[in-house]
C-alpha positions as CSV (number, residue, x, y, z in Angstrom):
1,M,45.5,-38.1,-24.8
2,T,44.0,-35.2,-23.1
3,S,42.1,-35.7,-20.0
4,P,38.4,-34.2,-20.0
5,L,39.1,-32.6,-16.5
6,R,41.6,-30.3,-18.3
7,Y,38.9,-28.7,-20.3
8,V,36.3,-28.8,-17.3
9,G,39.1,-27.5,-14.9
10,W,40.1,-24.1,-16.4
11,P,36.6,-22.8,-16.5
12,L,35.7,-23.9,-13.1
13,V,39.0,-22.1,-11.9
14,A,38.1,-19.0,-14.0
15,L,34.8,-19.1,-12.4
16,L,36.0,-19.3,-9.0
17,L,38.3,-16.5,-9.4
18,H,35.5,-14.3,-10.9
19,L,33.6,-14.9,-7.7
20,V,36.3,-14.3,-5.4
21,G,36.9,-11.0,-7.0
22,C,33.5,-9.8,-6.8
23,A,33.1,-10.9,-3.1
24,G,33.0,-7.0,-1.9
25,Y,30.2,-6.1,-4.3
26,Q,26.6,-5.7,-2.9
27,V,23.6,-6.0,-5.0
28,G,20.0,-4.1,-4.0
29,T,19.0,-1.0,-2.6
30,Q,20.4,-1.8,0.8
31,T,23.7,-0.4,-0.6
32,L,22.0,3.1,-1.6
33,Y,21.1,3.7,2.1
34,R,22.9,4.2,5.3
35,P,23.5,0.9,7.3
36,D,23.4,2.6,10.7
37,I,19.9,4.2,10.4
38,R,17.0,2.1,10.9
39,T,13.9,4.4,11.5
40,V,13.0,8.0,10.6
41,H,10.3,10.4,12.1
42,V,8.8,12.8,9.4
43,P,6.9,15.7,11.4
44,M,4.2,17.2,9.4
45,I,5.7,19.5,6.7
46,Q,4.9,23.0,7.2
47,S,3.5,25.2,4.6
48,D,4.0,28.9,3.9
49,S,1.3,28.9,1.2
50,F,-2.6,29.8,1.6
51,R,-3.5,26.5,0.0
52,R,-5.0,24.0,2.2
53,N,-3.4,20.5,3.1
54,L,-0.5,20.8,1.0
55,G,1.7,20.0,4.1
56,E,-0.4,16.9,4.9
57,Q,-0.3,15.6,1.2
58,L,3.4,16.0,1.1
59,T,4.2,14.6,4.4
60,E,1.7,11.5,3.6
61,A,3.5,11.1,0.1
62,V,7.0,11.2,1.7
63,C,6.2,8.6,4.3
64,K,4.9,6.2,1.8
65,Q,7.9,6.8,-0.7
66,I,10.3,6.1,2.5
67,E,8.6,2.9,3.3
68,K,8.4,1.9,-0.3
69,V,12.0,2.4,-1.8
70,T,14.1,2.7,1.6
71,P,15.0,0.1,4.2
72,Y,14.0,2.9,6.8
73,K,10.7,2.5,8.9
74,I,8.6,5.5,10.2
75,V,8.3,5.8,13.6
76,S,7.3,8.2,16.3
77,S,9.6,11.0,17.3
78,G,10.7,9.2,20.6
79,K,11.9,6.1,18.7
80,A,13.4,7.5,15.5
81,D,17.2,7.4,14.7
82,T,16.6,10.4,12.4
83,I,14.2,13.2,11.8
84,L,13.2,14.4,8.2
85,N,12.0,18.0,8.3
86,G,10.5,20.0,5.5
87,R,8.7,23.3,4.7
88,I,6.9,24.4,1.6
89,L,8.5,28.0,1.1
90,D,7.0,28.8,-2.2
91,L,3.9,27.6,-4.6
92,R,3.5,29.3,-8.0
93,K,0.9,28.9,-10.6
94,R,1.5,30.6,-13.9
95,V,-0.1,30.2,-17.4
96,L,2.1,29.0,-20.2
97,A,-0.2,29.3,-23.1
98,E,-3.7,30.8,-23.4
99,D,-6.3,30.6,-26.5
100,A,-7.6,33.3,-28.3
101,L,-10.1,34.3,-25.7
102,D,-7.4,34.5,-23.1
103,Q,-8.4,31.3,-21.6
104,P,-5.7,29.2,-20.0
105,R,-4.6,26.2,-22.2
106,N,-1.4,25.1,-20.3
107,V,-0.6,26.1,-16.7
108,E,2.4,25.4,-14.8
109,V,2.4,24.8,-10.9
110,N,5.7,25.0,-9.1
111,Y,6.7,23.8,-5.5
112,V,10.0,25.0,-3.7
113,V,10.4,22.9,-0.5
114,Q,13.2,23.2,2.0
115,V,14.4,19.8,3.5
116,S,16.6,18.6,6.5
117,W,17.6,15.3,7.7
118,L,19.2,15.3,11.0
119,D,20.6,12.4,13.2
120,R,19.7,12.6,17.1
121,Q,22.9,14.7,17.6
122,G,21.6,17.4,15.2
123,Q,24.1,16.6,12.3
124,N,23.0,17.1,8.9
125,L,22.9,13.8,6.9
126,I,21.9,15.2,3.5
127,R,25.2,15.8,1.6
128,R,25.3,18.2,-1.4
129,A,28.9,18.0,-2.8
130,E,28.2,20.8,-5.5
131,I,27.2,23.6,-3.4
132,P,28.1,23.8,0.0
133,L,25.4,25.2,2.4
134,P,26.0,27.0,5.4
135,D,23.2,25.6,7.0
136,P,21.5,22.0,7.0
137,M,18.9,22.9,4.7
138,L,18.4,21.9,1.2
139,Q,15.8,23.5,-1.2
140,I,14.1,21.3,-3.8
141,G,12.0,22.5,-6.6
142,Q,9.4,20.6,-8.7
143,E,6.9,21.6,-11.3
144,A,4.0,20.0,-13.2
145,N,1.8,21.2,-15.9
146,F,-1.9,20.8,-16.5
147,V,-4.1,21.5,-19.5
148,P,-7.6,22.2,-18.3
149,E,-9.3,21.6,-21.8
150,S,-8.3,17.9,-21.6
151,G,-10.0,17.6,-18.1
152,Q,-6.8,18.4,-16.3
153,S,-7.0,20.5,-13.0
154,L,-5.1,22.2,-10.5
155,A,-5.8,19.3,-8.3
156,T,-4.6,16.7,-10.5
157,A,-1.5,18.7,-11.2
158,Q,-1.0,19.2,-7.7
159,Q,-1.1,15.5,-6.8
160,E,1.6,14.9,-9.7
161,L,3.7,17.4,-8.1
162,V,3.4,16.0,-4.6
163,R,4.3,12.4,-6.0
164,K,7.5,14.0,-7.8
165,M,8.5,16.1,-5.0
166,A,8.2,13.1,-2.5
167,Q,10.5,11.0,-4.9
168,Q,12.9,13.9,-4.9
169,I,13.1,14.2,-1.3
170,V,13.6,10.5,-0.5
171,A,16.3,10.5,-3.2
172,Q,18.2,12.9,-1.1
173,M,18.4,10.2,1.5
174,E,20.7,8.0,-0.4
175,M,24.3,7.7,0.6
176,P,26.6,9.8,-1.9
177,W,28.5,7.8,-4.4
């Protein structure tokens, strides 16, 4: 006659071995970001464009995205562990499609932003493995389309573009795999 503990014992041992084997794994967004950094200062993003308020809009979107998806907190310059600087280098708008009367039907808006994330010692924290850059700057591009006939405007396209650009900038703050 076999003992009922024999049927319960082996699965219990297998479960314990499984749990011990996974002891080094971590779950959640905390593992994506550097544990030695707690605070970030984001100065107003500068803009080389003549369009008004682009730097302000992008700065606000980046700060909200950092607070939303990272464990970092936005603080003033004197209290920050790191500083995330940015500059809008280029903003272009081009017509992709026109109707028979040469009215724009589909328009593309494109930003190019230069970003650097530095610690207090001036060390670059953004790592780009594919292309070694000579300075601690990283250029990120993003585009958005809008269709005037459907009620979209340059303002709605820029709002979408700022949101996507903020997501890309904050994604660069993740640790490399």
